[in-house]
N, CA, C and O of each residue as an XYZ file, in Angstrom:
544
protein
N       0.835     -1.175      0.000
C       0.000      0.000      0.000
C       0.881      1.241      0.000
O       1.840      1.333      0.767
N       0.556      2.179     -0.852
C       1.338      3.399     -0.998
C       1.117      4.336      0.180
O      -0.016      4.551      0.612
N       2.207      4.889      0.694
C       2.126      5.868      1.780
C       1.802      7.233      1.205
O       1.998      7.477      0.014
N       1.314      8.106      2.038
C       1.038      9.479      1.650
C       2.112     10.369      2.267
O       2.244     10.423      3.490
N       2.880     11.067      1.433
C       3.972     11.910      1.904
C       3.638     13.390      1.812
O       4.430     14.225      2.248
N       2.511     13.723      1.269
C       2.158     15.112      0.984
C       1.901     15.215     -0.505
O       2.560     14.538     -1.294
N       0.969     16.039     -0.898
C       0.509     16.095     -2.287
C       1.647     16.280     -3.290
O       1.735     15.543     -4.271
N       2.519     17.265     -3.046
C       3.580     17.542     -4.013
C       4.562     16.374     -4.118
O       4.928     15.976     -5.224
N       4.993     15.822     -2.981
C       5.933     14.705     -3.017
C       5.266     13.463     -3.617
O       5.915     12.719     -4.353
N       3.997     13.228     -3.321
C       3.278     12.098     -3.930
C       3.262     12.211     -5.458
O       3.488     11.224     -6.158
N       2.997     13.412     -5.968
C       2.987     13.632     -7.417
C       4.385     13.449     -8.000
O       4.544     12.888     -9.084
N       5.387     13.921     -7.283
C       6.779     13.776     -7.718
C       7.156     12.299     -7.789
O       7.801     11.863     -8.743
N       6.750     11.533     -6.777
C       7.027     10.091     -6.746
C       6.321      9.384     -7.898
O       6.912      8.523     -8.550
N       5.063      9.739     -8.153
C       4.333      9.113     -9.268
C       5.061      9.335    -10.592
O       5.169      8.417    -11.404
N       5.557     10.547    -10.810
C       6.290     10.842    -12.035
C       7.622     10.084    -12.067
O       8.021      9.563    -13.109
N       8.301     10.028    -10.928
C       9.594      9.340    -10.851
C       9.456      7.856    -11.173
O      10.349      7.268    -11.784
N       8.353      7.251    -10.770
C       8.136      5.829    -11.065
C       8.049      5.569    -12.565
O       8.371      4.474    -13.026
N       7.616      6.572    -13.325
C       7.569      6.445    -14.779
C       8.937      6.716    -15.409
O       9.232      6.238    -16.505
N       9.757      7.480    -14.710
C      11.046      7.916    -15.228
C      12.175      6.933    -14.935
O      12.949      6.589    -15.828
N      12.269      6.483    -13.692
C      13.406      5.678    -13.257
C      13.281      4.226    -13.695
O      12.189      3.660    -13.736
N      14.413      3.646    -14.017
C      14.485      2.214    -14.258
C      14.756      1.565    -12.906
O      15.822      1.766    -12.324
N      13.811      0.798    -12.409
C      13.933      0.187    -11.086
C      14.684     -1.133    -11.198
O      14.471     -1.911    -12.128
N      15.564     -1.367    -10.231
C      16.377     -2.586    -10.204
C      16.064     -3.373     -8.941
O      15.597     -2.814     -7.948
N      16.321     -4.658     -8.985
C      16.181     -5.479     -7.778
C      17.160     -4.954     -6.733
O      18.301     -4.619     -7.051
N      16.710     -4.887     -5.496
C      17.538     -4.338     -4.423
C      18.330     -5.471     -3.783
O      17.759     -6.414     -3.235
N      19.652     -5.364     -3.862
C      20.539     -6.405     -3.341
C      20.539     -6.404     -1.817
O      20.653     -5.358     -1.178
N      20.412     -7.592     -1.256
C      20.511     -7.762      0.195
C      21.962     -8.064      0.562
O      22.493     -7.536      1.539
N      22.582     -8.912     -0.230
C      23.983     -9.242      0.009
C      24.613     -9.714     -1.286
O      24.025    -10.499     -2.031
N      25.820     -9.223     -1.543
C      26.553     -9.661     -2.725
C      27.319     -8.519     -3.351
O      27.225     -7.371     -2.916
N      28.073     -8.849     -4.374
C      28.830     -7.833     -5.092
C      27.875     -6.950     -5.885
O      26.981     -7.443     -6.573
N      28.071     -5.660     -5.779
C      27.251     -4.710     -6.506
C      27.801     -4.584     -7.907
O      28.981     -4.282     -8.087
N      26.980     -4.808     -8.882
C      27.417     -4.696    -10.269
C      26.878     -5.838    -11.095
O      26.543     -6.903    -10.576
N      26.802     -5.600    -12.381
C      26.199     -6.561    -13.288
C      27.038     -7.821    -13.476
O      26.501     -8.877    -13.808
N      28.350     -7.719    -13.266
C      29.214     -8.872    -13.495
C      28.920    -10.014    -12.528
O      29.176    -11.178    -12.838
N      28.377     -9.678    -11.345
C      28.116    -10.693    -10.326
C      26.649    -10.735     -9.917
O      26.327    -11.223     -8.833
N      25.766    -10.237    -10.755
C      24.344    -10.163    -10.403
C      23.762    -11.529    -10.053
O      22.906    -11.629     -9.174
N      24.212    -12.568    -10.724
C      23.674    -13.911    -10.455
C      24.113    -14.444     -9.090
O      23.524    -15.396     -8.579
N      25.145    -13.834     -8.496
C      25.652    -14.283     -7.209
C      25.047    -13.507     -6.040
O      25.344    -13.809     -4.884
N      24.216    -12.527     -6.319
C      23.626    -11.692     -5.270
C      22.382    -12.342     -4.675
O      21.678    -13.108     -5.332
N      22.137    -12.009     -3.410
C      20.905    -12.363     -2.728
C      20.079    -11.080     -2.687
O      20.544    -10.066     -2.166
N      18.862    -11.108     -3.226
C      18.031     -9.912     -3.332
C      16.861     -9.963     -2.354
O      16.423    -11.037     -1.942
N      16.363     -8.777     -1.992
C      15.164     -8.704     -1.159
C      13.968     -9.178     -1.978
O      13.876     -8.932     -3.181
N      13.058     -9.862     -1.295
C      11.836    -10.339     -1.947
C      10.612     -9.789     -1.217
O      10.629     -9.560     -0.008
N       9.569     -9.590     -1.986
C       8.294     -9.163     -1.413
C       7.539    -10.400     -0.915
O       7.967    -11.533     -1.137
N       6.419    -10.166     -0.245
C       5.613    -11.260      0.293
C       5.154    -12.262     -0.744
O       4.960    -13.434     -0.423
N       4.973    -11.823     -1.995
C       4.525    -12.730     -3.062
C       5.681    -13.477     -3.735
O       5.469    -14.234     -4.682
N       6.920    -13.255     -3.234
C       8.082    -13.969     -3.773
C       8.819    -13.240     -4.876
O       9.922    -13.641     -5.247
N       8.230    -12.169     -5.415
C       8.911    -11.412     -6.463
C       9.978    -10.517     -5.837
O       9.923    -10.201     -4.648
N      10.935    -10.120     -6.646
C      12.009     -9.259     -6.146
C      11.480     -7.872     -5.829
O      10.648     -7.329     -6.555
N      11.977     -7.304     -4.730
C      11.689     -5.916     -4.391
C      12.554     -5.056     -5.303
O      13.778     -5.190     -5.322
N      11.914     -4.180     -6.050
C      12.627     -3.344     -7.014
C      12.548     -1.898     -6.569
O      11.545     -1.463     -6.003
N      13.620     -1.152     -6.832
C      13.627      0.244     -6.439
C      14.760      1.029     -7.063
O      15.558      0.519     -7.850
N      14.794      2.301     -6.674
C      15.802      3.233     -7.155
C      16.284      4.036     -5.958
O      15.472      4.597     -5.223
N      17.581      4.098     -5.755
C      18.137      4.817     -4.613
C      17.936      6.324     -4.785
O      18.392      6.914     -5.764
N      17.248      6.935     -3.818
C      16.971      8.373     -3.894
C      17.666      9.159     -2.777
O      17.644     10.390     -2.778
N      18.280      8.452     -1.829
C      19.027      9.136     -0.766
C      19.995      8.152     -0.129
O      19.604      7.051      0.259
N      21.252      8.548     -0.023
C      22.256      7.758      0.679
C      23.018      8.680      1.613
O      23.505      9.738      1.214
N      23.107      8.262      2.842
C      23.865      9.016      3.843
C      24.953      8.109      4.386
O      24.661      7.102      5.031
N      26.211      8.461      4.128
C      27.336      7.662      4.628
C      27.613      8.102      6.060
O      27.915      9.266      6.324
N      27.505      7.154      6.970
C      27.665      7.457      8.385
C      29.094      7.295      8.876
O      29.511      8.002      9.793
N      29.848      6.383      8.289
C      31.183      6.107      8.794
C      32.002      5.425      7.699
O      31.492      4.606      6.934
N      33.241      5.773      7.648
C      34.155      5.111      6.717
C      35.349      4.625      7.527
O      35.944      5.379      8.297
N      35.684      3.377      7.344
C      36.839      2.798      8.010
C      37.765      2.254      6.933
O      37.378      1.396      6.139
N      38.984      2.758      6.916
C      39.942      2.301      5.914
C      40.932      1.347      6.566
O      41.506      1.630      7.617
N      41.108      0.228      5.916
C      42.113     -0.743      6.339
C      43.112     -0.861      5.204
O      42.938     -0.243      4.153
N      44.129     -1.628      5.402
C      45.179     -1.740      4.407
C      44.665     -2.162      3.042
O      44.977     -1.520      2.039
N      43.881     -3.233      2.988
C      43.451     -3.775      1.700
C      41.982     -3.526      1.386
O      41.546     -3.805      0.269
N      41.214     -3.015      2.326
C      39.804     -2.764      2.061
C      39.318     -1.518      2.760
O      39.965     -0.981      3.660
N      38.161     -1.076      2.318
C      37.520      0.086      2.915
C      36.088     -0.314      3.243
O      35.418     -0.944      2.425
N      35.607      0.050      4.443
C      34.239     -0.222      4.845
C      33.466      1.076      4.945
O      33.973      2.062      5.481
N      32.239      1.088      4.434
C      31.361      2.235      4.620
C      30.067      1.743      5.253
O      29.574      0.662      4.931
N      29.529      2.546      6.150
C      28.269      2.272      6.811
C      27.309      3.369      6.375
O      27.610      4.552      6.532
N      26.175      2.997      5.838
C      25.296      4.022      5.300
C      23.825      3.696      5.528
O      23.439      2.565      5.822
N      23.030      4.748      5.378
C      21.575      4.621      5.362
C      21.156      4.922      3.931
O      21.534      5.952      3.373
N      20.384      4.035      3.343
C      19.929      4.187      1.965
C      18.408      4.222      1.952
O      17.756      3.424      2.626
N      17.849      5.142      1.189
C      16.403      5.189      0.998
C      16.132      4.912     -0.473
O      16.693      5.562     -1.355
N      15.262      3.937     -0.722
C      14.892      3.556     -2.076
C      13.431      3.913     -2.331
O      12.574      3.745     -1.464
N      13.169      4.406     -3.528
C      11.813      4.535     -4.022
C      11.488      3.172     -4.627
O      12.129      2.755     -5.591
N      10.502      2.479     -4.072
C      10.203      1.118     -4.522
C       9.086      1.110     -5.555
O       8.384      2.100     -5.758
N       8.948     -0.037     -6.197
C       8.001     -0.168     -7.306
C       6.541      0.058     -6.926
O       5.703      0.277     -7.801
N       6.226      0.007     -5.636
C       4.841      0.283     -5.232
C       4.652      1.735     -4.779
O       3.595      2.089     -4.256
N       5.670      2.573     -4.977
C       5.558      3.998     -4.668
C       5.897      4.383     -3.246
O       5.685      5.529     -2.849
N       6.425      3.440     -2.463
C       6.819      3.773     -1.096
C       8.317      4.036     -1.032
O       9.087      3.581     -1.879
N       8.702      4.775     -0.016
C      10.116      5.004      0.278
C      10.502      4.041      1.388
O       9.880      4.033      2.450
N      11.527      3.228      1.148
C      11.951      2.258      2.154
C      13.394      2.516      2.536
O      14.257      2.744      1.688
N      13.632      2.471      3.853
C      14.950      2.767      4.412
C      15.684      1.465      4.721
O      15.118      0.514      5.260
N      16.979      1.462      4.356
C      17.851      0.319      4.596
C      19.128      0.803      5.276
O      19.518      1.963      5.138
N      19.770     -0.096      6.008
C      21.114      0.177      6.525
C      22.057     -0.774      5.811
O      21.777     -1.964      5.666
N      23.183     -0.224      5.369
C      24.124     -1.003      4.569
C      25.536     -0.904      5.110
O      25.964      0.138      5.608
N      26.238     -1.996      5.004
C      27.681     -2.035      5.217
C      28.250     -2.455      3.876
O      27.902     -3.508      3.344
N      29.124     -1.628      3.337
C      29.726     -1.934      2.044
C      31.219     -2.118      2.237
O      31.901     -1.268      2.811
N      31.700     -3.218      1.755
C      33.113     -3.574      1.868
C      33.719     -3.467      0.466
O      33.349     -4.214     -0.440
N      34.640     -2.544      0.306
C      35.309     -2.354     -0.979
C      36.590     -3.170     -0.965
O      37.518     -2.876     -0.211
N      36.635     -4.192     -1.800
C      37.828     -5.027     -1.829
C      38.074     -5.541     -3.247
O      37.239     -5.405     -4.141
N      39.234     -6.126     -3.411
C      39.652     -6.651     -4.709
C      38.979     -7.988     -4.955
O      38.961     -8.851     -4.078
N      38.430     -8.158     -6.138
C      37.749     -9.393     -6.527
C      38.679    -10.194     -7.437
O      39.034     -9.742     -8.526
N      39.063    -11.370     -6.988
C      39.941    -12.221     -7.786
C      39.270    -12.715     -9.068
O      39.941    -12.959    -10.072
N      37.956    -12.858     -9.029
C      37.234    -13.400    -10.183
C      37.293    -12.460    -11.390
O      37.533    -12.902    -12.514
N      37.072    -11.165    -11.154
C      37.054    -10.231    -12.292
C      38.256     -9.277    -12.278
O      38.377     -8.415    -13.149
N      39.133     -9.430    -11.298
C      40.369     -8.640    -11.212
C      40.108     -7.135    -11.101
O      40.801     -6.319    -11.708
N      39.080     -6.791    -10.302
C      38.729     -5.377    -10.086
C      38.345     -5.163     -8.629
O      37.965     -6.099     -7.925
N      38.451     -3.928     -8.197
C      37.962     -3.565     -6.872
C      36.536     -3.071     -7.025
O      36.265     -2.163     -7.810
N      35.625     -3.674     -6.269
C      34.245     -3.216     -6.290
C      33.550     -3.574     -4.982
O      34.086     -4.341     -4.183
N      32.362     -3.023     -4.762
C      31.722     -3.159     -3.455
C      30.976     -4.468     -3.241
O      30.293     -4.973     -4.132
N      31.127     -4.998     -2.039
C      30.328     -6.131     -1.574
C      29.383     -5.563     -0.530
O      29.832     -4.978      0.456
N      28.087     -5.725     -0.732
C      27.074     -5.085      0.100
C      26.419     -6.075      1.051
O      26.099     -7.204      0.681
N      26.227     -5.621      2.286
C      25.417     -6.314      3.291
C      24.329     -5.294      3.654
O      24.622     -4.288      4.301
N      23.090     -5.540      3.249
C      22.027     -4.540      3.444
C      20.859     -5.166      4.198
O      20.452     -6.293      3.916
N      20.325     -4.411      5.165
C      19.168     -4.845      5.935
C      18.089     -3.782      5.900
O      18.388     -2.588      5.890
N      16.841     -4.206      5.882
C      15.714     -3.295      5.950
C      15.668     -2.705      7.358
O      15.713     -3.444      8.342
N      15.577     -1.381      7.458
C      15.523     -0.719      8.766
C      14.208     -1.056      9.456
O      13.151     -1.069      8.826
N      14.283     -1.328     10.747
C      13.068     -1.609     11.521
C      12.205     -0.361     11.624
O      10.982     -0.435     11.511
N      12.841      0.784     11.837
C      12.128      2.059     11.913
C      12.157      2.704     10.532
O      13.212      3.139     10.072
N      11.024      2.766      9.881
C      10.929      3.315      8.531
C      10.616      4.811      8.509
O      10.349      5.375      7.448
N      10.648      5.448      9.673
C      10.354      6.870      9.758
C      11.424      7.688      9.033
O      12.621      7.464      9.213
N      10.974      8.635      8.216
C      11.879      9.557      7.531
C      11.634     10.958      8.080
O      10.491     11.378      8.257
N      12.714     11.667      8.343
C      12.592     13.020      8.877
C      12.127     13.983      7.787
O      12.200     13.670      6.598
N      11.657     15.140      8.196
C      11.258     16.185      7.245
C      12.441     16.548      6.353
O      12.275     16.747      5.149
N      13.636     16.634      6.943
C      14.853     16.959      6.192
C      15.148     15.883      5.142
O      15.504     16.207      4.009
N      15.004     14.617      5.508
C      15.235     13.529      4.548
C      14.224     13.585      3.404
O      14.588     13.396      2.244
N      12.960     13.845      3.725
C      11.937     13.939      2.682
C      12.222     15.103      1.735
O      12.012     14.990      0.527
N      12.700     16.216      2.281
C      13.061     17.365      1.442
C      14.217     17.020      0.513
O      14.193     17.374     -0.666
N      15.240     16.323      1.041
C      16.387     15.927      0.213
C      15.962     14.967     -0.899
O      16.457     15.052     -2.023
N      15.053     14.066     -0.582
C      14.555     13.116     -1.582
C      13.807     13.859     -2.676
O      14.004     13.600     -3.863
N      12.951     14.779     -2.271
C      12.194     15.580     -3.236
C      13.140     16.379     -4.133
O      12.936     16.455     -5.344
N      14.179     16.978     -3.533
C      15.163     17.742     -4.304
C      15.911     16.846     -5.290
O      16.142     17.236     -6.434
N      16.288     15.652     -4.850
C      17.006     14.716     -5.711
C      16.160     14.335     -6.918
O      16.632     14.377     -8.054
N      14.908     13.964     -6.665
C      14.032     13.541     -7.764
C      13.790     14.714     -8.715
O      13.855     14.549     -9.934
N      13.516     15.879     -8.169
C      13.262     17.058     -9.010
C      14.481     17.400     -9.845
O      14.348     17.734    -11.022
N      15.670     17.322     -9.255
C      16.902     17.610     -9.994
C      17.099     16.604    -11.125
O      17.560     16.973    -12.205
N      16.754     15.337    -10.890
C      16.916     14.344    -11.948
C      15.954     14.595    -13.103
O      16.273     14.266    -14.246
N      14.782     15.173    -12.831
C      13.862     15.551    -13.914
C      14.534     16.581    -14.810
O      14.433     16.512    -16.035
N      15.222     17.540    -14.190
C      15.883     18.601    -14.948
C      17.029     18.088    -15.795
O      17.326     18.653    -16.847
N      17.681     17.010    -15.344
C      18.815     16.441    -16.086
C      18.389     15.762    -17.377
O      19.173     15.686    -18.323
N      17.157     15.266    -17.430
C      16.743     14.507    -18.611
C      15.970     15.339    -19.622
O      15.538     14.808    -20.645
N      15.787     16.616    -19.366
C      15.057     17.471    -20.309
C      15.805     17.638    -21.602
O      15.331     18.327    -22.505
């Protein structure tokens, strides 16, 4: 069921759903098309993949080690049913022996508290509106 965020943001979200190409949201695995078959994705109650588009990412902490870098972030996705869903992610940037490149390995969990602040909603609205201007 679609949430109500306010008339203007609801209209913006409806337009964004027509504009954005939504992708399955990875729960765990290497981010990128080269390893898509190796990822574990979030599923909805009916068994289909949860699809969305990242509209806000806030990096909370970065820890650098000799061979890898860890980032802890909060990600908000606009999902295929028109809701905004919040996730917490730990991303480990390391070298992949299989493809001989450094890329992110994601561990993502759905946040228990889905509340978004007024400031977060404003940033999301600004992001979506700015992306409309980029495609004109």
